[in-house]
ROKOL-155420 format. One record per residue (C-alpha): y, z, x. Coordinates in steps of 0.2 Angstrom, whole numbers, padded with zeros to 4 digits, always signed. Each point is the difference from the previous one (the first is absolute). Layout:
N
YZX ...
This chain:
953
+0000+0000+0000 +0017-0005+0006 +0012+0015+0004 +0009+0005-0015 +0019+0000+0001 +0009+0016+0000 +0009+0005-0016 +0017+0000+0009 -0003-0018+0005 +0000-0005-0018 +0010+0013-0010 +0018+0005+0004 +0007+0017-0006 +0017+0001-0006 +0013+0003+0013 +0004+0018-0005 -0019+0003+0002 -0001-0008+0017 +0016+0010+0006 -0005+0016-0009 +0015+0000-0010 -0008+0006-0016 +0012+0007-0013 -0010+0006-0016 +0010-0011-0011 -0007-0015+0007 -0016+0002-0010 +0007+0004-0017 +0004-0011-0015 +0016+0006-0008 -0001-0004-0019 +0018+0006-0003 +0006-0012+0014 -0008-0015-0009 +0008+0005-0017 +0017+0001+0009 -0004-0017+0009 +0001+0007+0017 -0018-0001+0006 -0008-0012+0013 -0005-0017-0007 -0018+0004+0000 +0003+0013-0013 +0016-0006-0008 -0006-0018-0004 -0013+0000-0014 -0008-0016+0006 -0001+0005+0018 -0007+0017-0006 -0014-0007-0011 -0005-0014+0012 -0002+0013+0014 -0009+0013-0011 -0019+0000-0002 -0004+0003-0018 -0013+0014+0000 -0010+0004-0016 +0011+0015-0003 +0016-0009+0001 -0007-0014-0011 -0006+0013-0013 +0017+0009-0001 +0010-0016-0001 -0012-0006-0014 +0003+0017-0009 +0019-0002+0002 -0001-0018-0008 -0011+0005-0014 +0010+0016-0004 +0017-0007+0001 -0006-0015-0011 -0007+0012-0013 -0018-0005+0002 -0006+0017+0006 +0004+0017-0006 -0009+0011+0013 +0002+0004+0019 +0019-0001-0002 +0003+0014+0013 -0007-0004+0017 +0000+0014+0014 -0001-0008+0017 -0006+0014+0012 -0006-0002+0017 +0003+0008+0017 -0004-0012+0015 +0003-0018+0000 +0015-0001-0012 -0002-0014-0013 +0010+0010-0014 +0017-0008+0004 -0008-0017+0003 -0007+0000-0018 +0016+0006-0007 +0009-0014+0009 -0013-0013-0006 +0004+0006-0019 +0018-0001+0003 +0000-0017+0007 -0012-0006-0013 +0011+0005-0015 +0017-0002+0009 -0003-0018+0006 -0013-0007-0011 +0007-0018+0002 -0002+0001+0019 -0017+0008+0002 -0010-0008-0015 -0001-0016+0011 -0010+0009+0013 -0018-0004-0002 -0006+0018+0003 +0012+0006-0013 -0004-0014-0012 -0019+0005+0001 +0004+0018-0005 +0010-0007-0015 -0013-0012-0005 -0014+0013+0001 +0010+0012-0012 +0003+0000-0018 +0018-0007+0002 +0005-0018+0001 +0015+0003+0011 +0009+0014+0009 +0010+0009-0014 +0018+0004+0002 +0002+0019+0002 +0013+0013+0006 -0004+0010+0015 +0006+0018+0006 -0003+0005+0018 +0002+0018+0004 -0002+0004+0018 +0001+0019+0003 +0006-0002+0018 +0015-0010-0006 +0006+0012-0014 +0013+0013+0004 -0004+0016-0008 +0017+0008+0001 +0012-0014-0003 -0010-0014-0008 +0009-0017+0000 +0014-0009-0009 -0001-0017-0008 +0010-0009-0014 +0010+0016-0002 -0016+0010-0003 -0005+0015+0011 -0019-0001+0000 -0007+0017+0006 -0019-0001-0004 -0015-0011+0001 +0000-0001-0019 +0018-0006+0000 -0006-0013+0013 -0014-0005-0011 +0011-0003-0015 +0014-0009+0009 -0012-0012+0010 -0010-0004-0016 +0015-0003-0012 +0016+0002+0009 +0014+0011-0006 -0004-0002-0018 -0018+0007+0002 +0007+0013+0012 +0010+0007-0014 -0017+0006-0009 -0003+0012+0015 +0018+0003+0004 +0000+0019-0004 -0017+0003+0008 +0006-0009+0016 +0017+0009+0001 -0009+0017-0003 -0014-0004+0011 -0012+0006-0013 -0016-0010-0004 +0000-0011-0015 -0014+0003-0012 -0013-0013-0005 +0008-0007-0015 +0016-0004+0009 -0010-0009+0013 -0009-0009-0013 +0016-0006-0007 +0006-0006+0017 -0017-0009+0003 -0001-0009-0017 +0018-0006+0002 -0004-0008+0017 -0018-0005-0001 -0008-0010+0007 +0003+0010+0016 -0008+0008+0015 +0005+0016+0009 -0004+0001+0018 +0002+0018+0008 -0003+0002+0019 +0002+0015+0011 +0004+0012-0014 -0007+0015+0009 +0014-0001+0013 +0013+0000-0014 -0008+0015-0009 -0001+0010+0016 +0019-0003+0003 +0004+0004-0018 -0007+0017+0002 +0017+0005+0007 +0010-0006-0015 +0002+0013-0014 -0001-0006-0018 +0003+0015-0012 -0014+0012+0002 -0011-0014+0009 +0002-0012+0014 +0002-0019+0000 -0017-0001+0008 -0008+0009-0015 +0010-0012-0012 -0006-0015+0010 -0018+0006-0002 +0003+0002-0018 +0007-0017-0001 -0016-0008+0008 -0010+0009-0013 +0010-0006-0015 +0001-0018+0007 -0019-0003+0002 -0001+0006-0018 +0013-0011-0006 -0007-0015+0009 -0017+0003-0008 +0009+0000-0017 +0009-0016+0003 -0006-0018+0000 +0004-0013+0013 +0004+0014+0013 -0008+0003+0017 +0003+0013+0013 -0006+0002+0018 +0002+0017+0009 -0004+0001+0018 -0005+0017+0008 -0007+0005+0017 -0017+0007+0000 +0008+0014+0010 +0015+0000+0012 +0006+0007+0016 +0010+0013-0009 +0008+0008+0015 +0013-0013+0001 +0008+0008-0016 +0000+0017+0008 -0012+0008-0013 -0017-0008+0000 -0007+0012-0013 +0013-0005-0012 -0003-0018+0003 -0018+0002-0004 +0004+0010-0015 +0012-0014-0007 -0013-0014+0003 -0013+0010-0010 +0012+0003-0014 +0004-0019-0001 -0018-0004+0000 -0004+0012-0014 +0013-0008-0011 -0006-0018+0002 -0019+0002+0003 -0004+0003-0019 +0007-0017-0005 +0001-0011+0016 -0013-0010+0009 -0001+0003+0019 -0001-0015+0011 -0003+0001+0019 +0009-0016+0005 -0006+0000+0018 -0017-0006+0004 -0007+0000+0018 +0001-0019+0001 +0019+0001-0003 +0002+0012+0014 -0005-0014+0012 +0014-0012-0006 +0013+0014-0001 -0003+0005+0018 +0000-0018+0006 +0016-0004-0010 +0009+0015+0006 -0005+0001+0018 -0002-0018+0005 +0012-0014+0001 -0015-0012+0000 -0018+0002+0001 -0004-0018+0006 -0012-0013-0007 -0014+0005-0012 -0012-0011+0010 +0002+0013+0014 -0003+0014-0012 -0015-0009-0007 -0007-0003+0017 +0001+0018+0005 -0006+0007-0016 -0015-0011+0001 -0004+0006+0018 +0001+0018-0006 -0010-0003-0015 -0014-0010+0009 +0000+0014+0012 -0003+0013-0013 -0013-0010-0009 -0010-0004+0016 +0000+0019+0003 -0001+0006-0018 -0010+0015+0003 +0013+0007+0011 +0015-0002-0012 +0004+0006-0018 -0008-0011-0013 +0016-0004-0007 +0007-0010+0015 -0015-0012+0000 +0004-0006-0017 +0009-0017-0002 +0016+0007-0008 +0003+0011+0016 +0004-0016+0010 +0014-0003-0013 +0006+0018+0002 +0002-0003+0018 +0010-0016-0003 +0011+0009-0013 +0004+0015+0011 +0003-0010+0017 +0005+0006+0013 -0006+0017-0006 -0018+0003-0001 -0004+0006-0018 -0007+0016+0006 +0016+0006+0007 +0010-0002-0016 -0014+0006-0010 -0001+0016+0010 +0019+0003-0003 -0002-0004-0019 -0015+0010-0003 +0002+0015+0011 +0018+0002+0007 +0007-0006-0017 -0008+0014-0009 +0010+0013+0010 +0015+0007-0009 +0011-0003+0015 -0006-0018+0002 +0004-0008-0016 +0014-0012+0002 -0001-0018+0004 +0015+0002+0012 -0009+0013+0010 -0016-0010+0001 +0008-0016+0004 +0011+0009+0013 -0016+0007+0008 -0008-0017+0000 +0015-0008+0007 +0000+0012+0015 -0018-0004+0003 +0004-0018+0000 +0015+0002+0011 -0011+0010+0013 -0014-0013+0000 +0012-0015+0001 +0007+0008+0016 -0017+0004+0007 -0006-0019-0003 -0018+0005-0001 -0012-0015-0003 -0005+0006-0017 -0003-0013-0014 +0004+0014-0013 +0009+0016-0001 -0014+0012-0002 -0001+0019-0002 -0003+0000+0019 +0017-0006+0002 +0007+0017-0005 +0008+0005+0016 +0003+0018-0001 +0006+0000+0018 +0016-0009-0006 +0013+0013-0004 +0008-0009-0015 -0017-0003-0008 -0006+0018+0004 +0016+0008-0007 -0001-0011-0016 -0018+0005-0003 +0002+0019+0004 +0015+0000-0012 -0013+0000-0014 -0012+0013+0006 +0001+0019+0003 +0002+0006+0018 -0015+0002+0011 -0005-0019+0003 +0010-0002+0016 -0014+0009+0010 -0013-0010-0008 +0009-0016+0004 +0004+0005+0018 -0018+0007+0003 -0011-0014-0007 +0010-0015-0006 +0015-0006+0010 +0007+0001+0018 -0008-0003+0017 -0007+0018+0000 -0008-0001-0017 -0019+0001-0002 +0000-0018-0007 +0009-0007+0015 -0011+0009+0012 -0016-0008-0008 +0008-0017+0001 +0004+0003+0018 -0017+0007+0005 -0010-0014-0009 +0011-0014+0006 -0004-0018-0004 +0002-0004-0019 +0004+0018-0003 +0015-0001+0011 +0005-0017-0005 -0001+0002-0019 +0005+0019+0001 -0016+0003-0011 +0001+0019+0000 +0018+0000-0003 -0002-0012-0014 -0013+0011-0008 +0011+0015+0001 +0015-0010-0008 -0011-0006-0014 -0007+0017-0003 +0017+0008-0001 +0005-0013-0013 -0016+0003-0010 +0001+0019+0002 +0017+0003-0007 +0006+0000-0018 -0007+0006-0017 -0016-0002-0009 -0017+0008+0001 -0008-0010+0014 +0011-0002+0015 -0007-0008+0016 -0010-0015+0004 -0018-0005+0001 -0006-0010+0015 +0001-0016-0011 +0018+0003-0004 +0004+0005+0018 -0007-0017+0005 +0011-0008-0013 +0015+0009+0007 -0003-0004+0019 -0011-0016+0002 +0005-0018+0002 -0011-0015-0001 -0001-0002+0019 -0006+0018+0002 -0018+0007+0000 -0005+0010-0015 -0009+0014+0009 +0016+0005+0009 +0006+0011-0014 -0016+0010-0002 -0001+0003+0019 +0019+0005+0000 -0001+0012-0014 -0015+0008+0008 +0011+0003+0015 +0015+0005-0010 -0011+0013-0009 -0005+0008+0016 +0017-0001+0007 +0014+0003-0013 +0005+0017-0004 +0006-0003-0018 -0013-0012-0006 -0012+0005-0014 -0014-0009-0008 -0007+0005-0017 -0012-0010-0011 +0003-0015+0010 +0019+0000+0000 +0010+0002+0016 +0017+0008-0001 +0013+0010+0009 +0005+0017-0005 +0012+0013+0008 -0015+0012+0003 -0007-0001+0018 -0018-0004+0001 -0014+0006+0012 +0001-0015+0011 +0010+0008+0013 -0012+0014+0002 -0016-0011-0002 +0006-0013+0012 +0002+0013+0014 -0018+0005-0003 -0007-0018-0001 +0008-0004+0017 -0010+0014+0007 -0017-0005-0007 -0012-0006+0014 -0011-0015+0000 -0015+0012+0000 +0006+0009-0015 +0001-0016-0010 -0017-0005+0005 -0007+0017-0005 +0009-0001-0017 -0008-0017-0003 -0018+0005+0006 +0001+0016-0011 +0004-0011-0015 -0015-0011+0001 -0012+0010-0010 +0011-0003-0015 -0002-0018+0001 -0019-0002+0003 -0010-0001-0016 -0018-0003-0005 -0004-0017+0005 -0016-0008+0007 +0007+0003+0018 -0002+0014+0012 +0017+0002+0007 +0005+0003+0018 +0019+0004+0003 +0008-0006+0016 -0016-0003+0011 +0004+0000+0018 -0014-0011+0007 -0015-0010-0006 -0011+0016+0001 +0009+0009-0013 -0007-0011-0014 -0019+0001-0001 -0011-0016+0000 -0011+0001-0015 -0002-0009-0017 +0013+0012-0009 +0016-0009-0005 +0013+0007+0011 +0019-0001-0001 +0010+0002+0017 +0018+0004-0004 +0011-0003+0015 +0014+0011+0007 +0018-0004-0007 +0005-0007+0017 -0014-0013-0001 +0008-0011-0013 -0005-0018-0005 +0012-0015+0000 +0001-0017+0007 +0002+0007+0018 -0011+0015-0001 -0012-0006+0014 -0003+0018+0007 -0006+0006-0017 -0011-0015-0003 -0008+0003+0017 -0004+0018-0005 -0007-0006-0016 -0012-0013+0009 -0005+0013+0013 -0005+0012-0014 -0009-0014-0010 -0010-0007+0014 -0005+0016+0009 -0006+0018-0003 +0002+0011+0015 -0008-0010+0014 -0011-0011-0011 +0003-0015-0011 +0003+0005-0018 -0015-0005-0011 +0008+0003-0017 +0015-0011+0002 +0000-0004-0019 +0002+0018-0005 +0017+0004+0007 +0017-0004-0007 +0017+0004+0009 +0016+0006-0009 +0017-0001+0009 +0018+0003-0004 +0012-0015-0003 +0009+0000+0016 +0016-0004-0008 -0001+0015-0011 -0005+0013+0012 +0018+0006+0003 +0002+0005-0019 -0016+0010+0002 +0006+0009+0014 +0017+0003-0009 -0009+0008-0014 -0010+0011+0012 +0017+0005+0009 +0008+0004-0017 -0015+0011-0005 +0000+0009+0017 +0019+0003+0000 +0000+0007-0018 -0014+0012+0004 +0010+0007+0014 +0016+0001-0010 -0009+0010-0014 -0008+0011+0014 +0018+0005+0006 +0005+0015-0011 +0018+0000+0007 +0002-0018-0007 -0008+0004-0016 +0011+0015-0003 +0015-0011+0001 -0005-0013-0012 +0005+0000-0018 -0012+0000-0015 +0002-0019-0003 -0002-0003+0019 -0016+0011+0001 -0007-0010-0015 +0005-0016+0009 -0009+0005+0016 -0016+0005-0009 +0000-0016-0010 +0003-0010+0017 -0015+0010+0008 -0011-0003-0015 +0005-0018+0000 -0003-0002+0018 -0018+0008-0002 -0003-0013-0013 +0009-0014+0009 -0010+0001+0016 -0017-0004-0008 +0008-0013-0010 +0007-0008+0016 -0017+0001+0008 -0007-0010-0015 +0013-0013+0002 +0001-0002+0019 -0019+0000+0002 -0002-0018-0007 -0008-0010+0014 -0019+0000+0000 -0012-0009+0013 -0017-0005-0006 -0015-0009+0008 -0001-0019-0004 -0013-0011+0007 -0001+0004+0018 +0018+0006+0001 +0013+0011-0009 +0012-0004-0014 +0016+0009-0005 +0003+0003-0018 +0017+0007-0007 +0000+0010-0016 +0007-0007-0016 +0017+0008-0004 -0005+0005-0018 -0015+0010+0007 +0011+0009+0013 +0011+0006-0014 -0014+0009-0009 -0005+0018+0002 -0017-0004+0007 -0005+0006+0017 +0000-0011+0015 -0018-0002+0001 -0002-0003-0018 +0013-0013+0001 -0008-0008+0014 -0017+0000-0009 +0008-0009-0015 +0009-0013+0011 -0016-0004+0010 -0010-0001-0016 +0013-0012-0007 -0002-0011+0015 -0019+0000+0000 +0000+0009+0017 -0009+0015-0008 -0013-0002-0014 -0006+0013-0013 -0010-0014-0008 -0010-0014+0009 -0006-0016-0007 -0019-0001+0003 +0001-0019+0003 +0011+0003+0016 -0015+0009+0009 -0010-0016+0001 +0014-0013+0000 +0006-0010+0015 +0017+0008-0001 -0003+0015+0011 -0016-0007+0009 -0008+0017+0002 -0018-0004-0005 -0012+0002+0015 -0008-0016+0007 -0017-0003+0008 -0008-0015+0009 -0013-0010-0009 -0014-0009+0010 +0012-0013+0006 +0012+0012+0007 +0012-0003-0013 +0011+0014-0007 -0003+0003-0018 +0005+0015-0012 -0012+0014+0001 -0009+0004-0017 +0009+0017-0001 +0012+0013+0007 -0001+0019+0000 +0013+0009-0011 +0004+0011+0015 +0005-0016+0010 +0011-0006-0014 +0009+0017+0000 +0002+0000+0018 +0007-0017+0000 +0014+0005-0012 +0005+0014+0012 -0001-0010+0016 +0004-0019-0004 +0019-0003-0002 -0002-0016-0009 -0007+0010-0014 +0011+0010-0013 -0002+0019+0001 -0010+0008-0013 +0007+0016-0007 -0018+0008-0001 -0019-0002+0001 +0001+0000-0019 +0010-0016+0000 -0015-0009+0010 -0013+0009-0011 +0008-0006-0016 +0002-0018+0007 -0019+0000+0005 -0005+0006-0017 +0010-0013-0009 -0006-0014+0011 -0018+0005-0005 +0003+0005-0018 +0013-0012-0008 +0000-0016+0009 -0015+0000+0011 +0009-0005+0016 -0014+0009+0011 -0014+0012-0001 -0002+0018+0006 -0016+0007+0007 -0007+0013+0012 -0005-0007+0017 -0017+0007+0007 -0003+0002+0018 -0011-0016-0001 +0015-0010-0006 -0007-0001-0018 +0011+0003-0016 -0004+0013-0012 +0008+0004-0017 +0009-0016-0001 +0014+0000-0013 +0008-0016-0006 +0009-0005-0016 -0004+0016-0008 +0008+0016-0006 +0007+0008+0016 +0014+0013+0004 +0009+0006+0015 -0009+0017+0000 -0016-0010+0004 +0007-0008+0016 -0003+0008+0017 +0010-0004+0015 -0013+0001+0014 -0010-0011+0012 -0015+0001-0012 +0009-0009-0014 +0005-0018+0000 +0008-0013-0011 -0010-0016+0000 +0006-0018-0001 -0002-0007-0018 -0011-0014+0006 -0012+0012+0009 -0001+0013-0014 -0004-0014-0013 -0014-0006+0012 -0006+0017+0003 -0001+0004-0018 -0009-0016-0004 -0013+0002+0013 -0003+0017-0006 -0002-0006-0017 -0011-0014+0006 -0011+0013+0009 -0002+0010-0015 -0005-0015-0010 -0013-0005+0013 -0007+0017+0000 -0002-0001-0018 -0009-0017+0000 -0011+0006+0014 -0006+0014-0011 -0003-0012-0014 -0010-0011+0011 -0010+0014+0007 -0003+0005-0018 -0006-0017-0005 -0012-0002+0015 -0008+0017-0004 -0003-0007-0017 -0008-0016+0007 -0011+0009+0012 -0008+0010-0014 -0008-0016-0008 +0013-0011-0008 -0003-0018+0002 +0013-0012+0007 +0002-0019+0002 -0006-0009+0015 +0017-0001+0008 +0001+0019+0002 -0004+0006+0017 -0007+0017+0005 +0014+0011+0006 -0010+0016+0001 -0019+0002-0001 -0005+0015-0010 -0016-0005-0008 -0014-0012+0006 +0005-0017+0008 -0009-0009-0013 +0013+0006-0012 +0014-0010+0009 +0002-0019+0000 +0004-0009+0015 +0009-0016+0002 -0011-0015-0001 +0011-0009+0012 +0012+0007+0014 +0017-0007+0006 +0010+0004+0015 +0018-0001-0005 +0011-0002-0015 +0019-0005-0001 +0007+0003-0017 +0017-0008-0005 +0008+0007-0016 +0018+0001-0008 +0001+0017-0009 +0015+0004-0011 +0014+0006+0011 +0006+0015-0010 -0015+0007-0009 -0017-0006+0007 -0001+0008+0018 -0011+0013-0006 -0012-0012-0009 +0000-0011+0015 -0006+0015+0011 -0014+0004-0013 -0005-0018-0003 -0001-0006+0019 +0001+0015+0012 -0012+0012-0008 -0014-0013-0002 +0001-0004+0018 +0000+0018+0005 -0016+0002-0010 -0008-0014+0010 +0003+0009+0016 +0012-0014+0006 +0013+0002+0014 +0015-0005-0010 +0015-0009+0008 +0015-0002-0012 +0014-0012+0004 +0015-0001-0013 +0010-0015-0002 +0016+0002-0009 +0013-0013-0003 +0017+0005-0007 +0013-0013-0007 +0017+0002-0007 +0012-0013-0005 +0015+0012+0003 -0006+0004+0018 -0006+0016+0007 +0008+0012+0012 -0010-0002+0016 +0007+0017+0007 -0006+0009-0015 -0017-0007+0002 -0001+0004+0018 +0006+0018-0004 -0011+0004-0015 -0016-0011+0002 -0002-0001+0019 +0005+0019+0002 -0014+0005-0013 -0013-0011+0008 +0005+0006+0017 -0001+0018-0005 -0018-0003-0007 -0006-0009+0015 -0004-0015-0010 -0002-0017+0010 +0011-0013-0008 +0009-0016+0002 +0015-0005-0010 +0008-0018-0001 +0018-0003-0006 +0002-0018-0005 -0003-0010+0015 +0002+0015+0011 -0015+0009+0006 -0001+0017+0008 -0013+0005+0013 -0015+0009-0006 +0003+0019+0001 -0011+0015+0000 
């Protein structure tokens, strides 16, 4: 992103702001001057005024009410009370009403005015009389003379302005006697002069001055308050009349010499009108921006520049949305930056919401004068800031400092001098010590300035969250983590900074930092390490690992099949350049004492994130220092109750924070992978949990399939891991062995780093049981000393409790177990048939006759009883094609058994030809058929198409 222009390269303050010649009057609209035709053109000329006025919703609503009431189309909301403190707007609205009705032919051609008229219930701006009563212009003692009339009171002014000398005569006596007219007299005046509007401004100042004018048994002030009471009643009883009364929400009463009296008068006026009026607060936050821009700046430059800067800030907020308040990432906030340029919205918002709620900071002129002094200071400083942000509040400038402190009680000078402004302040010291961007951008001083702005004023919640602080300090070119780092340093350094429920603020009450910082500076490195080591039992949970905290060498972690977690020392962190730590990891992984480590797949390493070790040690330092402070009885006796509570809370927080910091910092694990090691960083969401570090590690490794609690049986025989043992066939070729012992399998998972880790033997047992039971991946049996299988289990109900992990138990390849089962079934069938033959021969030997073709298998009776062949043959070759699926047994009975009974030496050769239009997988034939033939020592010859293999045995 290109460098954004500084605000002073685009906007130009008024000359009096640049030169610091700032009389209070420069910020005020004088309604009386407009009536007397002596105001500046921007206010005096109705066309100029409306063309340069932004029509807010409030202004539009009030102008609409004026039009409809004066026209007679509306009989309610005839009395409007404008009441606000900061930002003004009251006089602006009164002037808009005055110009609307006093110069209708001039302003109705202006589009924005025409839009208001068209949206109302009137066709055109009605003709109406207007009375403007400005309390600061009225003389309470002498009044004024006009047309040979001596007007002494506001009600005399009202009658004269509305109807001239003739109407004045209706109130002549009341005016001369300075006694308030009653409602009926006022109704008579209003009916005679309607349609009309009555605009009353700054009446409080008039009433306060009128307190000194005696009227009979009362005062002119009391009569004026009574007049206001009767007037609002009369207005509400008269058609086509509209009245607007402006009042301050509160005032700087001391300027009148009697603050309590001023407040009392305001309350009296409000009590008279609040029953029948409608309160309107004319100033909205958005208007404050334009007021400030108009009154402080001669020009604010091209809007294209504003939009470019606003977009840069808004994009910055959106791209780092989790670090800023949600409201600033919304699309409308970009426009707010444009509207408030060159001020950042947060600067004016803080004045509006917080400073503006203080009794002594209510007036527009005071606020604008303060802003003007800030702008004057920053204009002379010429900092390269795109916007005037809260961080621009330079409390080191005497004019700004005096203006700010004028609104607050005593005691803040020490806060400013200690923490906020000046070369010796804690903020300046942090910036100097840190150097770099801290020094260039005055980061700590910017935070201190922003915090002062956010800490002052009224309201329930003063101060700022980290998100709001970032808003006050950061610019698009700056790194977001700066503020979090800086506030952390400020918390440990500032003497008047307080944090409560996530809000940071300055108070006049010194904190414990001055004491604690001294103790922290005396904490030795060994003390920090002991604090961390003592906290480790609080972060170790109930996982599948046996934990070893800070092993010194390879001999500290046993070499066995137990899953072991080696947790490294805080100084052995892992990052891209942590070669020394990785060397230690490899040494411990490869060796055990003076021997090679056998169970390399049973050890996992956990190390701290090297970039976070400092925060861990800081937490340990804080805990150690706080413990020492609490043990010093002399210090404890000098602390107040709130400070004691604060100290205990800090210590309890430190006790909780240290284990939490360990959980966050120990986020780098190293696990076996193939024949090497692999680094795994923890997921951030897991680190933020309350689980202990070994439990977090277990979950993380399970998620990445490094550690298994459940094992797919198919993987045990697949080529993926290639763990099945091999043996040589007669040709010296390596082929899969028919079985593997369960003990060997278990050992493999503890030793071979190409395999995942198993959480327990139960995981392997459960996998074997499922492989036998559910899907028939392999068989399970006992292995005798002679190498025979006993108690074969295959594709039958089987559970993990029945599985033994030993050298006497094996899992058998599927092909072999099927062959084994079939051979055993065949043997049983042969035994059954032999018994049947024996039974049949016994029957024959007891005298049964047979055919000539029967041969004598066993002689029991005389030779004469057995027939012998009439003719002998030497050999016989039989060719037959039995049914492939279901006639093998019949073939044996029909051919083999008769030859056996003939005492023939039988030589059997099977010729099988397999054809497939789709084609057959030669490797599967070699693996399944040749392997079975080889295992059974069967002589065979296989031809593939035109290829022929050598005869094998």
